[in-house]
VEXMAR-163340 format. One line per 4 residues: their letters; for each residue x negated, y negated, z of N, C-alpha, C. Coordinates in steps of 0.2 Angstrom, whole numbers. Atoms other than C-alpha are relative to their C-alpha. Layout:
! VEXMAR-163340
a = X/Y/Z/X/Y/Z/X/Y/Z; ... .
//
This chain:
! VEXMAR-163340
merr = -4/6/0/0/0/0/-4/-6/0; 4/6/0/-7/-17/-5/2/-4/6; -1/5/-6/-9/-29/10/-2/-7/-2; 1/7/1/-9/-48/9/-3/-4/5 .
vyiv = 3/5/-5/-20/-61/17/1/-7/-3; 0/7/2/-16/-80/15/-5/-4/4; 6/4/-3/-31/-91/18/2/-7/-1; -2/7/0/-25/-108/23/-6/-5/3 .
ddda = 5/5/-1/-39/-121/23/-1/-5/-5; 1/6/5/-42/-138/15/-7/1/-3; 7/-1/3/-61/-133/12/0/6/-5; 0/-5/6/-62/-124/-5/-6/5/1 .
lsrd = 5/-5/-1/-79/-117/-1/1/5/6; -2/-4/-6/-73/-110/16/5/5/-3; -5/-5/2/-58/-102/7/-3/5/-5; 3/-5/5/-69/-94/-7/-5/5/4 .
wlee = 4/-5/-3/-81/-87/6/4/5/4; -5/-5/-3/-67/-79/16/3/5/-5; -3/-4/5/-60/-72/0/-5/5/-2; 6/-5/2/-77/-64/-4/-1/5/5 .
aial = 1/-4/-6/-79/-57/13/6/5/0; -6/-4/-1/-61/-50/13/0/5/-6; 0/-4/5/-64/-42/-4/-4/7/1; 4/-6/-2/-75/-29/5/6/5/2 .
lpev = -5/-5/-2/-58/-21/11/4/2/-6; -4/-3/5/-48/-10/-1/7/-2/0; -7/1/0/-31/-14/-7/2/-6/4; -1/7/-3/-31/-32/0/1/-5/-5 .
rceq = -1/5/4/-24/-46/-10/0/-7/3; 0/7/-3/-29/-64/-5/3/-5/-4; -3/6/3/-20/-80/-9/-3/-6/4; 3/6/-3/-28/-97/-6/6/-5/0 .
iasg = -5/6/-1/-17/-111/1/-4/-6/3; 4/5/-1/-25/-128/2/2/-5/6; -2/4/-5/-15/-136/16/6/3/4; -6/-3/-5/-3/-133/31/7/-2/-3 .
gell = -6/2/3/10/-143/22/3/5/-6; -1/-5/5/9/-131/7/3/6/2; -3/-6/-3/11/-116/18/7/0/2; -7/0/-2/26/-122/26/5/-1/-5 .
arlp = -5/1/5/34/-127/10/2/7/-4; 0/-7/3/31/-109/3/3/5/5; -1/-5/-6/35/-101/20/6/5/-2; -6/-5/1/53/-94/15/-1/5/-5 .
glap = 1/-5/5/47/-85/0/-7/4/0; 6/-4/-1/30/-78/6/2/7/2; -1/-7/-2/29/-59/7/-4/1/6; 4/-1/-6/23/-52/23/-7/1/-1 .
gvvl = 7/0/1/5/-54/26/-3/-3/6; 4/4/-5/-9/-60/38/-2/-7/-2; 2/6/2/-12/-78/38/-6/-2/4; 6/3/-2/-29/-85/41/0/-8/0 .
idlk = -1/7/0/-27/-103/46/-5/-4/4; 5/5/-4/-39/-117/50/3/-4/4; -2/4/-5/-37/-127/65/1/-7/-2; 1/7/2/-42/-144/58/1/-1/-8 .
mpdl = -1/2/7/-34/-150/42/3/-7/-1; -2/7/0/-30/-167/36/8/-2/0; -7/2/0/-11/-166/33/3/3/7; -3/-3/-6/-5/-154/47/-6/5/3 .
sgld = 4/-5/-3/-16/-145/59/2/7/0; -2/-7/0/-16/-126/61/5/0/6; -5/-1/-6/-7/-129/78/7/-3/-2; -6/2/2/6/-140/70/4/5/-5 .
vlar = -3/-5/4/9/-127/57/3/6/4; -3/-5/-4/11/-113/70/6/-2/4; -6/3/-4/23/-124/80/7/1/-4; -6/0/4/35/-123/65/1/6/-4 .
fgda = -1/-7/3/33/-105/60/7/3/2; -6/-3/-2/49/-100/69/0/8/0; -1/-8/0/55/-82/65/-5/3/-5; 5/-3/4/41/-80/52/-6/3/3 .
rerl = 6/-2/-3/28/-76/65/0/8/0; 0/-8/0/33/-57/65/-3/2/-7; 2/-3/7/31/-55/46/-6/-3/-3; 6/3/2/16/-67/45/-4/-1/6 .
paim = 4/1/-6/5/-64/60/-6/-4/-2; 5/5/1/-7/-78/61/-7/0/4; 7/0/-3/-26/-79/65/-3/-7/-1; 2/6/1/-32/-96/69/-8/0/0 .
msva = 7/1/1/-50/-102/64/-2/-7/2; 3/7/-2/-60/-116/72/-7/1/2; 8/0/-2/-78/-121/77/0/3/7; 2/-3/-6/-86/-112/91/1/-4/6 .
gdip = 0/3/-6/-82/-117/109/7/-4/1; -7/4/-1/-64/-125/106/5/4/4; -4/-5/-4/-57/-115/120/8/-3/1; -6/2/-1/-42/-127/123/5/1/-6 .
aave = -3/-1/6/-37/-125/105/2/7/-1; -1/-7/0/-38/-106/106/6/2/5; -5/-1/-4/-27/-106/121/7/-2/-2; -6/3/3/-14/-117/113/3/4/-6 .
amrl = -2/-4/6/-14/-107/97/3/7/2; -3/-6/-2/-11/-91/107/7/-1/3; -6/2/-3/3/-100/116/6/-1/-5; -4/1/6/11/-104/99/1/6/-4 .
gald = -2/-7/3/11/-86/94/-6/2/-5; 5/-3/4/-6/-84/85/-2/7/3; 2/-7/-2/-12/-66/86/-7/0/2; 7/0/-2/-30/-70/87/-3/-6/-2 .
fiek = 3/6/1/-43/-83/86/-7/2/-2; 6/-2/2/-59/-83/76/-4/-7/0; 5/6/0/-74/-95/79/-4/0/-6; 3/1/6/-82/-102/64/-7/-3/2 .
pctp = 0/-6/5/-94/-97/57/0/6/3; 0/-7/-3/-92/-79/59/-3/5/-5; 3/-5/5/-99/-63/51/6/3/-3; -5/-4/4/-89/-53/38/3/6/5 .
rvli = -3/-5/-4/-88/-39/51/5/-2/5; -5/3/-5/-80/-50/64/7/-2/-3; -6/1/4/-68/-56/51/5/6/-2; -4/-6/2/-63/-39/45/3/3/7 .
dklg = -3/-3/-6/-61/-33/63/7/-4/2; -6/4/-2/-49/-47/67/6/1/-5; -6/-1/5/-39/-44/51/3/7/1; -2/-6/-2/-38/-26/57/6/0/5 .
rgfa = -6/1/-5/-27/-32/71/6/-3/-3; -6/2/4/-17/-42/59/4/5/-4; -4/-5/4/-13/-28/48/3/5/5; -3/-4/-4/-9/-17/63/7/-3/3 .
alda = -6/3/-2/4/-30/69/5/0/-6; -5/0/6/11/-31/51/3/7/-1; -3/-7/0/13/-12/51/5/1/5; -5/0/-5/22/-13/67/7/-4/-2 .
yrrs = -6/4/2/34/-26/60/3/3/-5; -3/-4/5/37/-16/45/4/6/2; -4/-5/-3/42/-1/55/6/-2/4; -6/3/-4/53/-11/66/5/-2/-5 .
saah = -5/2/5/61/-19/51/4/6/-3; -3/-6/3/64/-2/43/5/3/5; -5/-3/-5/72/5/59/6/-4/1; -6/4/-1/83/-10/61/5/0/-6 .
aalq = -4/0/6/89/-9/43/4/7/0; -3/-6/0/93/9/45/6/0/5; -5/0/-5/103/6/61/6/-5/-2; -5/5/3/112/-9/53/4/4/-5 .
arfd = -4/-4/5/117/3/39/5/5/3; -5/-4/-3/125/15/51/6/-4/2; -6/4/-2/136/1/58/4/-2/-6; -3/2/7/140/-5/40/4/6/-2 .
slne = -4/-6/2/147/13/37/7/0/3; -6/0/-3/161/10/49/5/-3/-4; -6/4/4/178/6/41/3/-5/5; -3/6/-4/189/-8/48/3/3/6 .
reae = -4/-2/-6/199/2/60/-5/3/5; 6/-2/-4/183/11/67/-3/-6/4; 4/6/-3/175/-6/70/5/-3/5; -5/3/-5/191/-12/79/0/4/6 .
vlrh = 1/-4/-5/190/3/90/-6/-1/4; 6/1/-3/172/0/93/0/-6/4; 0/7/-4/174/-18/98/4/1/6; -4/-1/-6/188/-13/111/-4/4/5 .
lidg = 4/-4/-5/176/0/118/-5/-4/3; 6/4/-3/162/-12/120/3/-5/5; -4/5/-5/175/-24/129/2/4/6; -1/-4/-6/177/-10/142/7/3/0 .
kvnr = -7/-3/0/195/-4/136/0/7/0; -1/-7/1/200/14/138/5/2/-6; -4/-2/6/209/24/125/7/-2/0; -7/2/0/226/21/131/1/-8/-1 .
eiaa = 0/7/1/223/2/131/-1/-2/-7; 1/2/7/216/2/114/6/3/-5; -6/-3/4/231/13/107/5/-5/1; -5/5/-1/243/0/114/-2/-7/-4 .
llel = 2/6/4/233/-15/106/1/1/-7; 0/-1/8/232/-7/89/6/4/-2; -6/-3/1/249/1/90/-1/7/-4; 1/-6/2/242/18/88/1/5/5 .
svrt = -1/-5/-5/244/35/97/-7/1/3; 6/-1/-4/231/39/110/-5/5/-4; 4/-5/3/226/54/100/-3/-3/-6; 3/3/6/223/44/84/-6/-4/2 .
vevy = 6/4/-2/211/32/94/-5/5/2; 5/-5/-2/202/48/101/-3/2/-7; 2/-2/6/200/53/83/-5/-5/-3; 4/5/2/193/36/78/-6/-1/4 .
rakl = 5/0/-5/182/36/93/-5/5/-2; 4/-6/1/175/53/89/-4/-1/-7; 3/1/7/172/48/70/-6/-5/1; 5/5/0/163/32/74/-6/2/4 .
mmkl = 5/-2/-4/152/40/87/-4/5/-4; 4/-5/4/147/54/75/-4/-4/-6; 3/4/5/143/41/61/-6/-4/3; 6/4/-4/132/31/74/-5/5/3 .
gves = 5/-5/-3/124/47/80/-1/-1/8; 0/0/-8/128/44/99/4/5/3; -4/-5/-4/135/55/112/3/-3/6; -3/3/-6/139/43/126/2/-8/-1 .
lael = -2/7/1/147/26/128/-5/-5/1; 5/4/-2/132/19/136/-5/-1/-6; 5/1/6/121/23/121/4/-4/-6; -4/4/6/135/16/109/-1/-7/1 .
vrla = 1/8/-1/134/-1/118/-7/-2/-1; 7/2/1/115/-1/118/-1/-1/-8; 1/1/7/115/2/99/4/-6/-3; -4/6/2/129/-11/96/-4/-6/1 .
iasg = 4/6/-2/118/-24/105/-6/0/-5; 6/0/4/102/-18/96/1/-2/-8; -1/1/7/110/-19/79/3/-7/-2; -3/6/1/118/-36/81/7/0/0 .
fvqa = -8/-1/1/136/-29/80/3/-4/5; -4/4/-6/141/-37/97/0/-7/-2; 0/7/2/135/-54/92/4/-2/-6; -4/1/6/142/-53/75/7/0/1 .
eaa = -7/0/-2/159/-48/82/2/-6/4; -1/6/-4/158/-62/95/1/-6/-4; 0/6/5/154/-75/81/7/0/-4 .
//
């Protein structure tokens, strides 16, 4: 699987050196970005990848950019780069969600080791995303009536109450309940509620 690295630095020579060092790694595609503003402008359309971002840039600093990353942090784990000894900046970068910090100049080995952490974080994100998508697909497979029964179960109602609310027999509610639990692959109400929360079904229904 091809992996991506976005090099965000206003210094073209620095970007080129980083790309040459990263070229030692197999199946890694580098993309150079010349400013923090350009990165933010392109953020919604960027494929998942590791972001190497310089601390000091003329338009927006690396810290400014990290502060605006929002939900992109998981699919774009960031590694901050700065001159040696800038401990306060390193601390602030980590507080803003940076995965790691590289002191410049660094050796290719240090760079590759840090990128290894970034790729590991990216792999974890992909596994989590795939698992969530599979879970969401299970809830999407419920028909309208099953979803209604599920909503009432989550609200704490028993079969008899659900039957009265939906104008169904208790036996019919029991059938719907059994079907939805089979579709979702759960055996208990507690597990059902946990999955409903994890999938976002509870929030979606509340909205």
